[in-house]
C-alpha positions as CSV (number, residue, x, y, z in Angstrom):
1,M,0.0,0.0,0.0
2,I,1.3,3.3,-0.9
3,P,0.8,5.8,1.7
4,A,-1.0,9.0,0.7
5,A,1.2,12.0,0.2
6,P,0.9,14.4,3.0
7,L,-1.2,17.4,2.4
8,P,0.7,20.7,1.8
9,M,0.8,23.0,4.8
10,Q,-1.5,25.8,4.5
11,P,-0.1,29.2,5.3
12,T,-1.4,30.6,8.5
13,R,-3.4,33.8,7.9
14,P,-2.5,36.4,10.6
15,L,-5.3,37.4,12.9
16,R,-7.0,40.5,11.9
17,W,-6.5,43.5,14.3
18,Q,-10.3,43.3,15.5
19,Q,-9.8,39.7,16.8
20,L,-6.5,40.7,18.5
21,W,-8.5,43.7,20.1
22,R,-11.2,41.2,21.4
23,D,-8.3,39.0,22.8
24,A,-6.9,41.7,24.9
25,I,-6.2,40.8,28.6
26,R,-8.6,42.3,30.9
27,D,-8.0,40.2,34.1
28,P,-5.0,41.6,36.1
29,R,-4.5,38.2,37.7
30,E,-4.2,36.6,34.2
31,L,-1.6,39.2,33.2
32,L,0.6,38.6,36.3
33,D,0.4,34.9,35.7
34,L,1.5,35.2,32.2
35,L,4.5,37.2,33.4
36,G,5.3,34.6,36.1
37,L,4.4,37.1,38.8
38,G,1.2,35.7,40.0
39,G,0.8,35.9,43.7
40,T,4.0,38.2,44.1
41,M,2.4,41.7,43.4
42,P,-0.4,43.5,45.1
43,L,-3.4,44.2,42.9
44,S,-6.2,46.8,43.4
45,D,-9.6,45.5,42.7
46,A,-11.0,49.0,43.3
47,A,-8.7,50.5,40.7
48,A,-9.5,47.9,38.2
49,A,-13.2,48.3,38.7
50,Q,-12.9,52.1,38.3
51,F,-10.7,52.0,35.3
52,P,-10.6,48.4,33.8
53,L,-7.4,46.8,32.7
54,R,-7.0,46.3,29.0
55,V,-3.8,45.3,27.3
56,P,-3.1,43.6,23.9
57,R,-1.3,40.3,24.1
58,G,1.3,41.5,21.7
59,F,2.2,44.3,24.0
60,V,2.3,41.9,26.9
61,A,4.9,39.9,24.9
62,R,7.2,42.8,25.1
63,M,7.3,42.9,28.9
64,R,10.2,41.2,30.8
65,H,9.0,38.0,32.3
66,G,9.5,37.7,36.1
67,D,10.2,41.6,36.4
68,R,7.8,43.2,38.7
69,H,9.4,46.7,37.9
70,D,9.0,46.2,34.1
71,P,8.4,49.7,32.6
72,L,5.7,48.5,30.3
73,L,3.8,46.6,33.1
74,R,3.8,49.6,35.3
75,Q,1.9,51.6,32.7
76,V,-1.1,49.3,32.8
77,L,-1.3,47.3,36.2
78,P,-4.1,48.6,38.5
79,V,-2.5,49.4,41.8
80,D,-3.8,50.7,45.3
81,E,-1.9,54.1,44.8
82,E,-4.7,55.0,42.3
83,S,-7.2,55.3,45.0
84,R,-5.3,57.9,47.1
85,V,-6.9,61.3,47.1
86,V,-4.0,63.8,46.3
87,P,-4.6,67.7,46.5
88,G,-4.2,69.1,43.0
89,F,-5.3,66.1,41.0
90,G,-8.8,66.1,39.6
91,L,-11.2,64.6,37.0
92,D,-10.5,67.1,34.2
93,A,-6.8,67.8,34.4
94,V,-6.4,69.7,31.2
95,G,-9.8,71.8,30.9
96,D,-11.5,69.8,28.2
97,A,-14.7,70.5,29.5
98,A,-14.3,74.4,29.3
99,A,-13.0,74.1,25.8
100,R,-16.0,72.2,24.3
101,A,-17.0,73.8,21.0
102,G,-19.6,70.9,19.8
103,H,-20.4,67.3,20.4
104,G,-16.9,65.7,20.9
105,V,-15.1,69.0,19.7
106,I,-12.5,70.6,21.8
107,H,-11.2,73.9,20.6
108,K,-8.4,75.1,22.8
109,Y,-5.6,76.4,20.5
110,N,-5.7,78.7,17.6
111,G,-6.5,77.2,14.3
112,R,-7.0,73.7,15.5
113,A,-10.1,71.7,16.6
114,L,-9.6,68.3,18.3
115,L,-12.3,65.6,17.7
116,V,-12.8,63.2,20.5
117,A,-13.6,60.5,17.9
118,T,-14.3,57.6,20.2
119,G,-13.9,56.5,23.9
120,S,-12.2,53.3,22.9
121,C,-8.6,52.4,23.3
122,A,-6.6,49.2,22.7
123,V,-4.8,49.8,26.0
124,H,-5.8,51.4,29.2
125,C,-2.8,53.5,30.4
126,R,-3.0,54.2,34.1
127,Y,-1.9,57.7,33.8
128,C,-4.5,58.6,31.0
129,F,-5.6,62.2,31.4
130,R,-9.1,61.3,30.0
131,R,-9.6,58.2,32.3
132,H,-12.6,60.3,33.8
133,F,-13.9,61.7,30.6
134,P,-17.6,61.5,29.9
135,Y,-17.2,59.5,26.6
136,A,-20.8,58.1,26.8
137,D,-21.9,61.8,26.2
138,E,-19.1,63.4,24.3
139,T,-17.8,61.6,21.4
140,A,-17.5,63.3,17.9
141,A,-18.5,60.0,15.8
142,A,-22.1,60.2,17.4
143,G,-24.9,60.9,14.8
144,D,-22.4,60.3,11.9
145,W,-20.2,63.2,13.0
146,H,-23.0,65.6,12.3
147,E,-22.7,68.2,15.2
148,A,-18.8,67.9,15.1
149,L,-18.7,68.7,11.5
150,Q,-21.1,71.5,11.9
151,A,-18.9,73.2,14.5
152,I,-15.9,72.9,12.2
153,R,-17.7,74.1,9.2
154,A,-19.0,77.1,11.1
155,D,-15.6,78.4,12.0
156,D,-13.3,79.3,9.2
157,S,-10.4,80.0,11.6
158,L,-9.9,76.2,12.0
159,H,-7.4,74.9,9.6
160,E,-6.3,71.8,11.2
161,V,-8.4,68.8,12.4
162,I,-6.8,66.6,15.2
163,L,-8.3,63.1,15.7
164,S,-7.9,61.9,19.1
165,G,-9.8,60.0,21.8
166,G,-9.7,57.4,23.2
167,D,-8.1,56.2,20.0
168,P,-9.4,57.3,16.6
169,L,-7.8,54.2,15.1
170,S,-10.1,52.0,17.1
171,L,-12.9,53.1,14.8
172,S,-13.4,51.2,11.5
173,T,-11.7,52.4,8.5
174,A,-15.1,52.9,6.9
175,K,-16.1,55.2,9.7
176,L,-12.9,57.2,9.4
177,T,-13.5,57.4,5.7
178,A,-16.8,58.8,6.3
179,L,-15.4,61.6,8.3
180,T,-12.6,62.6,6.0
181,D,-15.0,62.5,3.1
182,A,-17.1,65.0,4.8
183,L,-14.0,67.0,5.9
184,R,-13.0,67.3,2.1
185,T,-16.2,69.6,1.6
186,I,-14.8,72.2,4.2
187,P,-12.4,74.4,2.3
188,H,-10.7,75.9,5.4
189,V,-9.5,72.5,6.6
190,R,-5.9,72.2,5.5
191,R,-4.2,69.7,7.8
192,L,-5.3,66.4,9.4
193,R,-3.3,65.0,12.5
194,I,-4.1,61.7,14.1
195,H,-3.0,61.1,17.7
196,T,-2.9,57.4,18.3
197,R,-1.3,54.5,20.4
198,L,-2.5,51.8,18.3
199,P,0.4,51.5,15.9
200,I,2.6,51.0,19.1
201,V,0.3,48.6,21.2
202,L,-1.6,46.9,18.4
203,P,0.6,47.4,15.3
204,E,-1.7,44.9,13.3
205,R,-4.1,47.8,13.0
206,V,-2.0,49.4,10.2
207,D,-3.4,47.1,7.6
208,D,-3.9,47.6,3.8
209,E,-7.3,49.2,4.1
210,L,-5.9,51.8,6.7
211,T,-3.0,52.7,4.5
212,D,-5.0,52.9,1.4
213,W,-7.3,55.5,3.2
214,L,-4.4,57.4,4.5
215,A,-2.6,57.5,1.1
216,G,-5.8,58.9,-0.5
217,L,-6.2,61.9,1.9
218,P,-5.8,65.2,0.2
219,W,-4.1,67.1,3.1
220,P,-0.6,67.0,4.7
221,L,-0.7,64.2,7.3
222,V,0.9,63.9,10.6
223,V,0.6,60.9,12.7
224,V,1.5,61.4,16.4
225,V,2.2,58.1,18.1
226,H,2.6,57.5,21.8
227,A,5.5,55.4,23.1
228,N,7.2,56.1,26.6
229,H,9.9,53.5,26.6
230,A,12.2,52.0,23.8
231,N,10.9,48.4,24.8
232,E,7.5,49.5,23.4
233,F,9.0,49.0,19.9
234,D,9.6,45.7,18.3
235,P,9.9,44.5,14.5
236,S,6.0,44.5,14.2
237,V,5.9,48.1,15.3
238,D,8.8,48.9,13.0
239,A,6.8,47.5,10.1
240,A,3.8,49.3,11.1
241,M,5.7,52.7,11.2
242,A,7.3,51.8,7.7
243,R,3.6,51.3,6.4
244,L,2.6,54.7,7.8
245,R,5.6,56.5,6.3
246,A,4.9,54.8,2.9
247,A,1.4,56.2,3.1
248,G,2.7,59.7,3.3
249,A,2.5,60.3,7.0
250,I,4.9,62.3,9.0
251,L,5.6,60.3,12.2
252,L,6.1,62.0,15.5
253,N,6.2,60.6,19.1
254,Q,4.8,62.2,22.2
255,A,5.8,60.5,25.5
256,V,4.7,61.3,29.1
257,L,7.5,61.5,31.8
258,L,6.5,58.8,34.3
259,R,7.9,57.9,37.7
260,G,9.4,54.3,37.4
261,V,9.0,54.1,33.5
262,N,11.3,56.6,31.9
263,D,12.5,58.9,34.6
264,D,16.2,58.7,33.8
265,V,18.3,60.1,30.9
266,D,19.6,56.8,29.7
267,T,16.0,55.5,29.2
268,L,14.8,59.0,27.5
269,A,17.9,58.9,25.2
270,T,17.3,55.2,24.1
271,L,13.6,55.8,23.5
272,S,14.6,58.8,21.1
273,E,17.3,56.7,19.3
274,R,14.7,53.7,19.0
275,G,12.0,55.7,17.7
276,H,14.4,57.5,15.2
277,A,15.5,53.9,14.1
278,A,11.8,53.3,13.3
279,G,11.4,56.5,11.5
280,V,9.6,58.4,14.4
281,L,11.0,61.8,15.5
282,P,10.5,62.8,19.1
283,Y,7.9,65.6,19.5
284,Y,6.9,66.2,23.0
285,L,7.9,64.9,26.4
286,H,4.8,65.8,28.7
287,Q,4.9,66.5,32.4
288,L,2.2,64.3,33.9
289,D,-1.4,65.8,33.5
290,R,-2.6,65.9,37.0
291,V,-5.5,63.6,36.7
292,A,-6.9,61.7,39.8
293,G,-5.4,58.4,40.1
294,A,-2.2,59.2,38.6
295,A,-0.2,60.9,41.3
296,H,2.2,58.1,41.8
297,F,3.6,58.7,38.3
298,E,4.5,62.4,38.9
299,V,8.1,63.6,38.5
300,S,8.9,67.0,39.9
301,D,9.5,70.0,37.7
302,D,12.9,70.2,39.1
303,E,13.8,66.7,38.2
304,A,12.1,66.9,34.8
305,L,14.3,70.1,34.0
306,S,17.4,68.4,35.1
307,L,16.6,65.4,32.9
308,H,15.9,67.4,29.9
309,A,19.1,69.3,30.3
310,A,21.2,66.1,30.4
311,L,19.2,64.8,27.3
312,R,20.1,68.1,25.3
313,A,23.7,67.6,26.3
314,R,23.8,64.1,25.0
315,M,21.5,64.1,22.0
316,P,21.4,66.1,18.6
317,G,18.7,68.6,18.8
318,Y,16.4,66.7,16.4
319,L,16.3,63.9,18.9
320,V,15.3,66.0,22.0
321,P,11.6,66.3,22.5
322,K,10.1,69.6,23.8
323,L,9.5,69.3,27.6
324,V,6.0,70.8,28.1
325,R,3.0,71.0,30.4
326,E,-0.6,71.4,29.5
327,I,-2.3,74.0,31.6
328,A,-6.1,74.4,31.4
329,G,-7.1,77.7,29.7
330,E,-3.7,78.5,28.3
331,A,-3.3,79.3,24.6
332,S,-0.6,76.6,24.0
333,K,1.5,73.9,25.7
334,R,3.8,75.6,28.2
335,P,7.4,74.8,27.7
336,L,9.4,74.1,30.8
């Protein structure tokens, strides 16, 4: 008897980003077990209930196994310190409510309108300045963007639209296309900017459909990604950055100065170098927005200024981000 020839191996199709999104870790104990830290670290059920854990498995794979001080883990793990009431830390740290110009539209700075496109994110960062934002009532995508578009159309001083959130790339590309098709009809809109963490934490989101949409946009395009530590980059992120650049996007990175994550000059220098290797230039290094639940991440202004001076002494100017703080009601970010 002649044995049957084995069937040829079928190539494994990569999972679509939506499936990877749904498969994100939501249980802090599962996260610690995956990292070999189960039972060794205190968790806060209260913090997790108030602001639930969400982190993609690909991002977890970049964390150091067995390291309770891993800088990526620290950004996402709910801890008891979040429940402390600290004077000066509130629910609306940057004055979003006072700058409301329409449903999900924030108009703080001259010539620019920010759309809170959605409340969804692929990762829940514990220091998020919008962790208390009323997304259920204030998302620009509601009603097919109708009120948000009306607000932009009515103000011809607005030349740049910034998509933020949540994370705007958590929306389907079809929904984003509907928005930009409408923006094309507003002659005073000249630039589009996208603030997103997805290409870092879920790089699979940068798929063919997304890059085709980006490449077809009629405006100069800036994509501002968000990485706080060099370990957030890996080959999958590098590939996503290359695809965004090929679609015509200028890539910038904004980071937040975080206690226990990147509060030393070597880490900041390595972040700038690693981002540049992936085609991303440093843009802002934010002093922490003083949102309730994030006080344990704060680095003093004196420390921040010292770190920034050391970074300037070490790095070429184009690899030194601007050190800034956002203050509610001011006309721009305040340089430190």
